[in-house]
Residue, then its C-alpha position, 0 to 999 in steps of 0.5 A: m132274405k131267404i138265407i137269413i130266415n133259413e139260418m134263423r130256423d136252423w138256430m131255433v131247431f138247435l135251441i129246441i133240441l138243446t132245451v129238451s136235452l137239458y131238461s131231460v138230463l136235469m129231470v133224470g138227475i133229480l128223480a135219481k136223487l129222489q130214489d126213483k127206480r127207473a131214473m137210478q137205472v138210467v144213471q147206472f147204465l150211463r155210468g157203465n154200471k150194470a143195472y141188475s134186477a132183484k132176482q139177478k142180484q139174488q141169483q148172483y149172491k147164491e152163486l157166490i155162496a155156492t162157490r165158497 
């Protein structure tokens, strides 16, 4: 009987973790579609793109213009 209860507890923990993970991924995706700045940075980071701030982009542009 104790084995069955332990297995059920393991499945419940797994189900809770899976539910929270799925909810988090969906919320970040929805917020990114709604142009939320933080969510878009998370999505860019996960895709491998570097998330630059406006100052970093401006500095990079100035360096590009200076090299021409």
